[in-house]
C-alpha positions as CSV (number, residue, x, y, z in Angstrom):
1,M,14.9,25.6,-18.9
2,S,11.3,26.3,-20.5
3,S,8.6,28.5,-19.8
4,L,5.0,29.7,-20.7
5,K,3.9,33.1,-19.8
6,L,0.3,33.9,-19.3
7,K,-1.1,37.5,-19.8
8,T,-3.6,38.2,-17.1
9,P,-6.8,40.9,-18.3
10,G,-5.4,43.1,-16.1
11,G,-2.2,44.0,-18.5
12,G,0.1,42.1,-15.7
13,S,1.2,38.6,-16.5
14,V,2.2,34.9,-14.6
15,T,5.2,33.3,-15.7
16,F,5.7,29.3,-15.2
17,N,9.1,27.6,-15.6
18,A,10.1,23.9,-16.0
19,T,13.5,22.6,-16.1
20,D,13.9,20.2,-19.3
21,T,12.8,17.5,-19.0
22,A,12.2,13.9,-21.0
23,N,9.3,14.2,-19.5
24,D,5.3,16.1,-20.7
25,V,4.2,18.6,-18.3
26,T,0.1,19.1,-18.2
27,L,-1.1,22.3,-16.4
28,T,-4.9,22.3,-16.8
29,V,-7.0,25.4,-15.8
30,P,-10.2,25.6,-14.7
31,A,-13.5,26.7,-16.7
32,S,-12.9,30.5,-17.9
33,N,-15.5,32.1,-15.6
34,A,-13.0,30.3,-12.6
35,T,-10.4,31.6,-10.6
36,L,-7.8,29.0,-9.5
37,L,-5.4,31.6,-7.3
38,T,-4.3,34.6,-7.2
39,T,-1.8,36.9,-5.5
40,S,-2.1,39.5,-2.4
41,G,-1.1,43.2,-4.3
42,D,2.2,42.8,-3.6
43,G,2.5,39.6,-4.5
44,S,4.0,37.6,-1.6
45,S,1.2,35.6,-1.0
46,L,-1.0,33.0,-2.8
47,T,-4.9,34.1,-2.1
48,N,-8.2,32.2,-3.3
49,L,-7.1,29.6,-1.5
50,P,-9.5,27.0,-0.5
51,A,-10.7,26.8,3.4
52,P,-9.7,23.4,4.7
53,D,-13.3,22.7,5.6
54,S,-14.6,23.5,1.7
55,L,-12.0,20.6,1.2
56,S,-14.4,18.2,3.1
57,T,-18.0,16.6,2.2
58,A,-19.6,17.4,5.3
59,S,-21.8,19.5,6.0
60,G,-22.8,22.2,9.4
61,S,-20.4,23.8,11.1
62,A,-18.8,20.9,13.3
63,P,-15.2,20.8,12.1
64,S,-14.3,17.8,10.1
65,Y,-12.0,14.9,10.7
66,S,-10.7,12.4,8.4
67,A,-9.9,9.1,9.4
68,R,-5.8,8.1,8.7
69,A,-6.3,5.1,8.2
70,W,-9.1,2.1,7.9
71,V,-9.1,-1.5,6.9
72,N,-11.3,-4.4,6.1
73,F,-10.0,-7.8,6.4
74,N,-11.0,-11.5,6.2
75,G,-9.5,-13.0,10.0
76,I,-10.1,-16.6,9.0
77,G,-7.5,-18.6,7.8
78,T,-5.3,-16.9,5.5
79,V,-5.5,-13.1,6.9
80,A,-6.6,-10.8,3.3
81,I,-6.8,-7.5,3.4
82,R,-9.7,-6.9,1.3
83,D,-9.5,-3.1,1.0
84,S,-7.8,-0.5,3.3
85,E,-6.0,2.9,3.0
86,N,-3.0,3.5,5.2
87,V,-2.3,-0.1,5.8
88,T,0.2,-2.0,4.7
89,S,-0.4,-5.2,6.0
90,I,-1.7,-7.5,8.7
91,T,-0.1,-9.7,11.1
92,D,-2.1,-12.9,12.8
93,Q,-0.9,-13.5,15.8
94,G,-3.4,-16.2,16.5
95,T,-6.7,-17.5,17.0
96,G,-9.0,-13.8,17.2
97,D,-5.1,-11.9,17.9
98,Y,-3.9,-9.7,15.1
99,F,-1.8,-6.6,14.6
100,V,-2.9,-4.2,12.0
101,N,0.0,-2.1,10.1
102,F,0.1,1.4,9.3
103,T,1.9,2.1,5.7
104,T,2.6,5.7,7.3
105,N,3.8,6.1,10.9
106,M,1.0,8.0,13.2
107,Q,2.7,10.7,15.1
108,S,1.7,9.2,17.9
109,S,0.5,5.5,20.1
110,G,-2.7,7.5,21.3
111,H,-5.5,7.1,18.7
112,S,-8.6,6.5,18.7
113,Y,-10.9,3.5,16.9
114,V,-13.7,2.2,15.0
115,G,-14.4,-0.8,14.3
116,C,-16.7,-3.5,14.6
117,C,-16.6,-7.3,13.2
118,N,-19.1,-9.8,11.8
119,E,-21.4,-12.3,13.7
120,E,-20.0,-15.9,13.0
121,G,-22.7,-18.6,13.4
122,G,-25.1,-16.8,14.7
123,N,-23.2,-15.8,17.4
124,P,-22.2,-12.1,18.1
125,H,-18.3,-11.5,18.6
126,F,-16.5,-8.4,19.7
127,C,-13.7,-6.7,18.8
128,N,-11.0,-5.2,21.0
129,P,-8.3,-2.4,19.6
130,T,-5.2,-2.5,22.1
131,Q,-1.7,-2.0,22.3
132,G,-1.1,1.6,19.9
133,T,1.8,2.1,18.3
134,S,3.0,5.0,15.7
135,A,3.2,2.0,13.4
136,G,-0.2,0.3,14.3
137,F,-2.6,-1.3,16.9
138,R,-3.6,-5.1,17.9
139,I,-7.1,-6.2,17.6
140,R,-8.5,-8.8,20.0
141,V,-11.3,-11.1,18.7
142,Y,-13.9,-12.7,21.4
143,L,-17.2,-15.0,20.9
144,G,-19.8,-12.9,22.8
145,T,-20.9,-15.6,24.6
146,T,-17.9,-17.8,26.2
147,N,-15.3,-14.6,26.1
148,A,-13.3,-17.2,23.9
149,A,-10.8,-15.7,21.6
150,A,-12.1,-16.3,17.9
151,D,-11.1,-15.9,14.5
152,V,-14.0,-14.1,11.9
153,S,-14.5,-13.3,8.6
154,I,-15.1,-9.9,8.2
155,I,-13.0,-7.0,10.6
156,N,-13.5,-3.4,10.1
157,Y,-11.6,-0.5,11.1
158,A,-10.9,3.6,11.2
159,V,-8.4,5.2,13.0
160,F,-7.9,8.5,14.2
161,D,-4.9,10.4,15.4
């Protein structure tokens, strides 16, 4: 086993132990005037941990919640994901009917969705998420003027759970 011992200004020390490995291990420390972590007086817990809300870029006093998954995809022809996080694939279930498959399942099937789809040929379209499961959710797209199922080229959704 390899170890690295760092001495602290107060006379104490910190030892890092690592099992022997063929791979290099890198420890990156902040600027000399920053505090990474400290321990409580008896060494039983870590202090100086950042507050969860400080990890967000949101401002204000209301809590900040992150999307658990999001996707931007083309729903015309062969369905194709442009960009996403925690979405592994889109299943085309017919005209204007898609199932979004999560990479990592959600804790429940009671998701909240935020999404939209673009206008095609000057006609508005409506996207409705339905039938959420822990593994994914269904989106149905309708032409706004006739309420007929329709494919559209841009569909965006974010999922909160």
